[in-house]
C-alpha positions as CSV (number, residue, x, y, z in Angstrom):
1,M,26.6,85.9,117.0
2,A,27.5,87.3,120.4
3,I,29.2,90.7,120.4
4,V,32.1,90.8,122.9
5,C,32.9,94.2,124.4
6,W,36.5,95.0,124.5
7,G,36.1,96.0,128.2
8,N,35.1,92.4,129.0
9,L,38.2,90.8,127.4
10,G,40.9,89.4,129.6
11,K,43.8,91.8,130.4
12,S,47.5,91.1,131.0
13,A,50.2,93.3,132.6
14,N,53.2,91.1,131.6
15,D,54.5,93.8,129.3
16,N,53.9,97.4,130.3
17,Q,56.0,99.0,127.5
18,R,54.2,101.8,125.8
19,I,53.7,101.9,122.0
20,E,56.0,105.0,121.6
21,Q,58.8,103.2,123.6
22,S,58.5,100.1,121.4
23,M,58.8,102.3,118.3
24,E,61.8,104.1,119.7
25,Q,63.5,100.8,120.4
26,Y,63.0,99.6,116.8
27,I,64.3,102.8,115.4
28,T,67.4,102.7,117.6
29,G,68.1,99.1,116.5
30,H,67.6,100.1,112.9
31,N,70.1,103.0,113.1
32,I,72.9,100.8,114.5
33,D,72.3,97.9,112.1
34,I,75.2,98.1,109.6
35,N,73.3,96.0,107.2
36,A,70.2,98.2,107.1
37,H,69.2,99.2,103.6
38,Q,71.5,96.6,102.1
39,V,68.7,95.0,100.0
40,Y,69.5,94.9,96.3
41,G,68.4,98.1,94.6
42,S,68.2,100.2,97.8
43,S,70.0,103.4,97.9
44,L,72.7,102.4,100.4
45,Y,73.3,99.1,98.6
46,M,73.8,100.8,95.3
47,H,76.1,103.5,96.9
48,K,78.4,100.8,98.3
49,S,78.3,98.4,95.4
50,N,78.7,100.8,92.4
51,S,82.3,101.0,91.0
52,L,81.9,104.8,90.7
53,L,80.1,107.0,93.3
54,D,77.8,109.3,91.3
55,H,77.6,112.8,92.7
56,P,76.5,116.0,90.9
57,L,79.5,117.6,89.1
58,G,81.2,120.2,91.3
59,S,79.5,119.0,94.5
60,V,82.6,117.8,96.4
61,D,84.6,120.5,98.1
62,L,88.4,120.2,98.6
63,K,87.8,120.7,102.4
64,K,86.2,117.3,102.4
65,L,89.5,115.6,101.5
66,S,91.3,113.8,104.3
67,Q,93.6,115.8,106.5
68,N,95.2,112.6,107.7
69,S,96.9,111.7,104.4
70,I,99.5,113.1,102.0
71,V,98.3,112.7,98.4
72,L,100.4,113.0,95.2
73,F,99.1,113.0,91.6
74,T,101.6,113.2,88.7
75,C,101.9,112.4,85.0
76,F,105.6,113.0,85.1
77,E,105.2,116.4,83.5
78,S,108.6,117.3,85.1
79,M,111.3,115.3,86.8
80,D,112.0,118.2,89.2
81,G,112.2,116.8,92.7
82,W,113.0,113.2,91.5
83,S,116.5,111.7,92.1
84,V,117.5,110.4,88.7
85,S,120.1,107.8,87.8
86,G,120.7,107.0,84.1
87,T,118.5,108.3,81.4
88,C,115.0,109.6,82.0
89,N,113.1,111.5,79.3
90,P,109.8,113.1,80.4
91,D,107.2,113.4,77.7
92,I,103.5,114.6,77.5
93,L,101.6,112.5,80.1
94,S,104.5,110.0,80.5
95,T,108.2,109.5,80.9
96,I,110.7,106.9,79.6
97,L,113.4,105.3,81.8
98,Q,116.3,103.9,79.7
99,T,119.4,101.9,80.6
100,G,122.7,102.2,78.8
101,G,123.8,99.5,76.3
102,V,126.1,97.7,78.7
103,Q,125.2,94.6,80.7
104,N,124.1,95.4,84.4
105,D,123.7,99.1,83.6
106,F,120.7,100.5,85.4
107,A,118.4,103.5,85.4
108,S,116.1,104.7,88.2
109,I,114.1,107.6,89.5
110,A,113.2,108.0,93.1
111,L,111.2,110.3,95.3
112,Y,113.6,111.1,98.2
113,D,112.5,112.7,101.5
114,T,115.0,115.6,101.6
115,A,113.7,116.7,105.0
116,L,114.9,113.3,106.4
117,N,111.7,112.9,108.3
118,N,111.3,109.3,107.0
119,L,107.9,110.0,105.5
120,L,107.7,106.4,104.3
121,N,106.8,104.5,107.5
122,F,105.5,100.9,107.2
123,S,103.6,101.3,110.5
124,K,101.2,103.5,108.5
125,D,98.8,102.7,105.7
126,L,100.3,103.2,102.2
127,F,98.7,103.2,98.7
128,F,99.9,103.6,95.2
129,Q,98.6,103.3,91.6
130,T,100.7,103.6,88.5
131,T,100.5,102.8,84.8
132,V,103.6,101.0,83.4
133,I,104.5,99.6,80.0
134,F,107.5,97.4,79.1
135,P,108.3,97.3,75.3
136,S,109.9,93.9,75.8
137,T,109.7,91.0,78.3
138,E,113.3,89.9,77.6
139,Y,116.6,90.6,79.2
140,N,115.6,93.2,81.8
141,D,114.7,93.3,85.4
142,A,112.6,96.1,87.0
143,F,110.9,97.2,90.2
144,F,108.4,99.9,91.0
145,G,106.8,100.6,94.3
146,F,107.3,102.2,97.7
147,G,110.9,102.4,98.9
148,Y,113.9,101.8,96.8
149,F,115.4,98.7,95.1
150,E,119.1,98.1,95.6
151,N,121.5,95.2,95.8
152,P,122.1,94.3,98.6
153,L,118.9,95.5,100.2
154,S,119.2,97.7,103.3
155,L,115.7,99.1,103.6
156,D,112.3,97.5,103.2
157,N,110.0,98.1,100.2
158,F,107.0,96.7,98.3
159,G,105.5,96.9,94.8
160,F,105.9,94.9,91.6
161,K,108.9,93.3,90.1
162,M,109.9,92.0,86.7
163,E,112.4,89.2,86.9
164,D,113.6,86.9,84.1
165,G,110.5,87.7,82.1
166,A,108.1,87.0,85.0
167,L,105.9,89.6,86.7
168,K,105.8,89.3,90.5
169,A,104.2,90.8,93.6
170,Y,107.2,91.8,95.6
171,W,107.7,92.8,99.3
172,T,110.4,92.6,101.9
173,K,110.8,92.3,105.7
174,N,114.0,93.2,107.3
175,S,115.5,93.3,103.8
176,T,114.6,89.7,103.0
177,P,112.6,89.6,99.7
178,Y,109.4,87.7,99.1
179,T,107.6,87.3,95.8
180,Y,104.5,85.8,94.2
181,T,104.5,85.2,90.5
182,I,101.5,86.8,88.6
183,T,100.4,85.1,85.4
184,G,98.1,86.1,82.6
185,I,99.3,89.7,82.2
186,D,100.9,91.1,79.0
187,I,103.4,93.6,80.4
188,T,103.9,95.1,76.9
189,Q,100.4,96.5,77.2
190,R,99.3,99.5,79.2
191,N,98.5,98.0,82.6
192,V,97.4,99.8,85.8
193,Y,99.2,98.5,88.8
194,R,97.9,99.1,92.3
195,A,99.1,98.0,95.8
196,F,98.3,99.1,99.3
197,T,98.8,98.0,102.9
198,D,96.4,97.4,105.8
199,V,98.6,97.9,108.9
200,D,95.9,96.5,111.3
201,K,95.7,93.2,109.4
202,Q,99.4,93.3,108.4
203,E,98.5,92.6,104.8
204,I,99.5,93.9,101.3
205,Y,97.1,93.8,98.4
206,F,98.3,93.7,94.8
207,Y,95.9,94.7,92.0
208,I,96.3,94.8,88.2
209,N,93.7,96.5,86.0
210,G,91.3,96.6,88.9
211,E,91.6,92.9,89.7
212,L,93.1,91.6,93.0
213,K,95.9,89.3,92.0
214,Y,97.5,88.5,95.4
215,T,97.3,89.2,99.1
216,A,100.5,89.0,101.1
217,T,99.5,87.9,104.6
218,S,103.0,87.4,106.2
219,N,106.4,89.1,106.4
220,F,105.0,92.6,106.5
221,P,107.6,95.3,105.8
222,V,109.0,97.2,108.8
223,G,110.9,100.4,109.6
224,T,111.1,103.6,107.7
225,S,112.9,104.9,104.6
226,P,113.9,108.3,103.2
227,Y,113.0,106.8,99.8
228,I,109.3,107.2,99.3
229,F,108.8,105.7,95.8
230,S,110.9,104.5,93.0
231,Y,111.1,103.0,89.5
232,Y,114.2,100.8,88.8
233,L,115.4,99.1,85.5
234,V,118.5,97.1,84.8
235,T,119.6,95.4,81.6
236,N,121.0,91.9,81.5
237,T,122.6,92.2,78.1
238,D,124.8,94.7,76.2
239,E,121.8,96.6,74.8
240,A,119.6,99.4,76.1
241,H,116.2,98.7,77.6
242,H,113.2,100.9,78.4
243,M,110.3,101.3,80.8
244,F,107.4,103.7,80.2
245,M,105.5,105.2,83.1
246,C,102.3,107.1,82.4
247,D,101.0,108.3,85.8
248,L,101.4,107.8,89.6
249,Y,99.0,108.3,92.4
250,L,100.2,108.1,96.0
251,E,98.4,108.3,99.4
252,I,100.5,108.2,102.5
253,E,99.0,108.3,106.0
254,R,100.5,111.2,107.9
């Protein structure tokens, strides 16, 4: 077998890129690839797909929290700062909203922006999560969400609504209401309701117990409101009705 010397092989100068340049090119491409390390089981894949991000206890500093959002956490340990109509009885880790025993009587609590800076602005991203229980599905209408529920409407809002025993995703544009009926939820149980906006997409997402139930893709709310968040309950009969609220988380873009 003839032995061919490397020096005698044919040469080509079609590509004069050096090895280190080629490596740098591949590394740069890897760094800008948003799907890099997305293979099942890889660290980044697991970090993005896990329902909970697992970090060592005590490893997250408060200075890492966003400075572009206002955040509220409450279990209704006090109603100080809330505007209350009707009867509201705070308890340990919850509060009870109760109407009177007369038809069309209502009760409500609302966070009102006393500085009149219109903190609720639908041109900014908004998020809420709250746990609500209704003792009965009969003879009462209710609303909870960003803004305030009134009749007739004068300001936009969005959240969840109970109407004639039906649970609905609810939102308004220019005070015109829009709804989507959500089925399969027992409102007499402890349910976690979540809704948030994506201003860039002009969409509202409605979740219950961690499951997306509806996405509103049209008639996005507009304007501002001095009412930040509210719970509203009205009775349709001559008897008192109740709504239990266990917690509320808000995040409002500054």
